[in-house]
N, C-alpha and C positions, 0 to 999 in steps of 0.2 A: 608703790607697792613695797612692803617690807615684812619680814617675819614678825609675827605677833602684832601686826597692825589691827587685828580684830579684837584685841584685849580691851575690855571696857564694858560698861553697863549700857543696856538699851532698854527702851520701854516699848511694849507691844500694844496693839490696838485694844487689848483687854485691860490695859492699865497696869500690867505686871512688869517687874524688872527682871531682865535676863542677862546672863553673861554672854557677850559676843556682839560686837558692833555690827558685824555682817552676818549675824546668825551663828548657829553652832551645829555640830554634827557629832555622832558617836558611832562606835563600831559594835555591832551585835554579831559576834562570832558564834556560830552554832555547829556542834558536832553531834551526829546521830550515832548512838552505840549500836552494836549488832542486833539488838532487839527493836531498834527504830526509835528509841527514846531520845529526844533532843536534849543536849546539854549546852547551856549558854554561859559564856564567860562574863561574870558579873564583878563589879567593883564596889567595895564598901568605901564611901567617901570619908575623908579625914574630918574630924569634928569641927575644924575651923572653916571649912569650905561651905559654899552655899548648900543648904540642906545637908549639912554634915551628919554623918552617922547613918545615912540611908544607902540603899543598894541601887545601883544603876549600871550604866555602861561607861567604859573608858571613852572620854570625849571632851569637847570643849569648844572654844571660840574658833570660828573659821576665819582665816586670813582672806584679804580681799582678792588675792590671786588664785585661791584654791577652789576646787569644786568639792562636793560633799565627800567623795571617795578619798581624794588626796588628804583632805582635812582629817577624816576619821582614822585613816591609817597612820597619819603623823601623830595624832593624839594617843592612839593605842601604843605606838612605839615609845612616846615620851612618858606615859603613865604606867604602862604594863610591860615594857621591854618586849613588846610583841612585834615581830617582823611580819612582812606581807607574805613570806613563803608559806605555802600550805593553806592559803586562803583563796577562795574564789568568790568574788562579789556576785550575789544573786539579784540584788535590787536595792532601791532606796525608798524608804517611807518618809513622806513629807508631813510634818506637823506644823501647820501655818497658824500662827497666833495673830496675824494681821500686822504687817510691818516687821515681823520677826519670825524666823523659822528655825526649827530643829529638824535635821535630817538624820534618820537612822539608817546606817549602811549595813545591810544584812549580808554576811559572808559565810559561806560554808567552809568549815575547817576540816582538814583531812584527818586530824587527830586532836586529842586534848593537849594543845600546845602549851608549853611552859610559859607562865606569866607570873611576874612578881611586881610589887610596888617599885616603880622606877623613880618616883619623885614624891614630894610631900602631900600630893593630892589623894593618895590611896592609902587606906589602912590595910586592906586585904583584897586579893583577887582570887576568885574561886569559880570553877566550872560547876554550875548548879543544874541538876536535872529539872526539866520543865515543871513537874509537880511541886517542887520545893520553892519555886521562885515567888509564887503568890503569898507564901507564908512569911516572907521577909518584909522588913520595913523598907518600902520602896521609895525612891526619889519621886516626888509628886508628878513631874513631867513624864517620867517613864511609866508610872502607874496609870496615868491617864490614857496612854496609847497602847499599853501592853495587850489588851484584849484584841485589838485590831492587828497588831504586829505578829502575835504568836501564831496566827493561822497561816502566815506566809513564811514560816521557817523551813518548810520542806523544799528541797531543791526541785527545780522544774526542768523538764526537757521538752523542747518543741521539735516535732518530727514532721518534715516536709515531704509530701508525696509529689515530687518534682514534676513527674509526667502529667499528673492530674492538674497541678497548678498552672503549668505552662500551657496545657490545653485550654484551661478556663480563661487564661489571659488572652489567647487567640491573637497573638501578634501576627502581622501580615507576613506570610511565608514561613512561619515557624516550623511547619511540618517538613520543610525542605532543609532546615538547619536546626535540628533539635539540640545539638550540642551548643551552638551559639545562643539559642534561646535560654537554655538552662544556665549557661555561664553568665549571661546578662542578669538573670533573676538572682543567682547566687551573689553577684557583686552588689546588687541593690539591697538584698536582705542584710548583707554584712555591715552596712552603714545605717540601717533602719533603726530608729528608736521605737521599739515596739510598745504598743498601748497595753496597759494592765488596769484592771478594775480597782485595785487598791494601791499599788506601788506607783510612785511618780516616775521612777526609772526601773526598768525590768531587763535583766540580763539572763535569760534562760540558756541552758546548753542547747544548741541548735544542731540537729542532725538532718541533713538533706539526702534522701535516697534517690539515686538516678538509675536509669535502666536503658537498655537498647542503645540507640545511637548517641545518647547523652552520657554513656558510661565513662567517657574520657574527661568529664568535667573535673577540674581540680578544686581542692579545698581552698577557701578564702579565709581571711582573718575572722575568727569568731564563728565559723561554720564548719562542722565536720561533714565530709561527703562520704557516703557509703554507696559503692557501686554494686548493684544487684547482679549476682552471677546467674540468676534464673529469673523467677518472677519478682517484680518490684514489690508487689503486695506481700509476698512471703518475706522479703528482706525487711519491710517495715514492721511486720508482725514480730520478727526476731529482735529488732531494736527495742520494741516495747517489752518483749518478754525478758530482755536482759536488764531492764530497769530495776533499781533497788526497791525493796518493798515499800519504803517510805517516800519514794520519789513520785512526783506528779508528772504525768505525761500527757501532752496535748498533740494530737495528730491532725494535720491540715490536709484534708481530702474531701472529695465529694463522692467517692466510690462507696456505694451502699454496702457492698459485701465486705470491703475492708473496714468500714466503720463498725460493722457488727463484730468482726474478728478482734479488733483492738479494744472495743468496749468490753468484751468478755474478759479481757486481761486487766481491766481496771483503768484504761486510758479514757480521756475525753476526746471529742472531735469537734472541729469547726470546718466549715467549707472554705474553699479558696478565696471567696470574696472577703473574708475576714482579713486575710493578708494583703490581697490586691488593693483593697480600699485604703490601706495604710501606705501602700506604695504609690497611690495616686492613680490607680487604674488597673 
């Protein structure tokens, strides 16, 4: 394993040549302005590069020791002088060509971060509002997947009705140790690779609402814990209410009344089985 050991041409199952012996990845940094319009950091490729003169994402060959996220962040640093600060990875879109893959790492940007050409591969880097992207001459690979990727630009929050999920799980004796049952569930969720209908990897913001005897549960890596001071349902509704207008919220609960309340605020709901089935029970 060595730096740049992925540099080189590979042929996919479709008979096309691609740069990247181990596949490639790119960073799709997106920032929503106050009105909710997404702006994407786009790169105009140098004329001498593959598909030169087209617009796409900072990216390139993945080294053998890298995952998609590490590779995309490295390429963005090398090509756009863009650091990882201010970016939160939301997910990874996999474009599989058969024997060769390109992985688009979608990351929410806290602002329109400064980006400039840092090597000879870029002519220009510009934050483009969503309506303007389709009017550009796009890199063919980016253009092929853009319609599917752009619907995943909104940040997503997953809200867990912990009392309802723990009850649905029905571990032996859970009612005598609600704090322990909630803590075990939190730890399992923190390392779970959540399923998503479009993204190969999905990293939503996760908020777990605990109440009653489970209020002492501590936050774990990747999961924010909100202790309800009163009704757990009211606390969940407040979490949904505080979501940004362009943010998608999914609430995990089987409580019919709570479902109605959060749906009125624009959230979607799924039952505990959706989560428990991914945990293996």
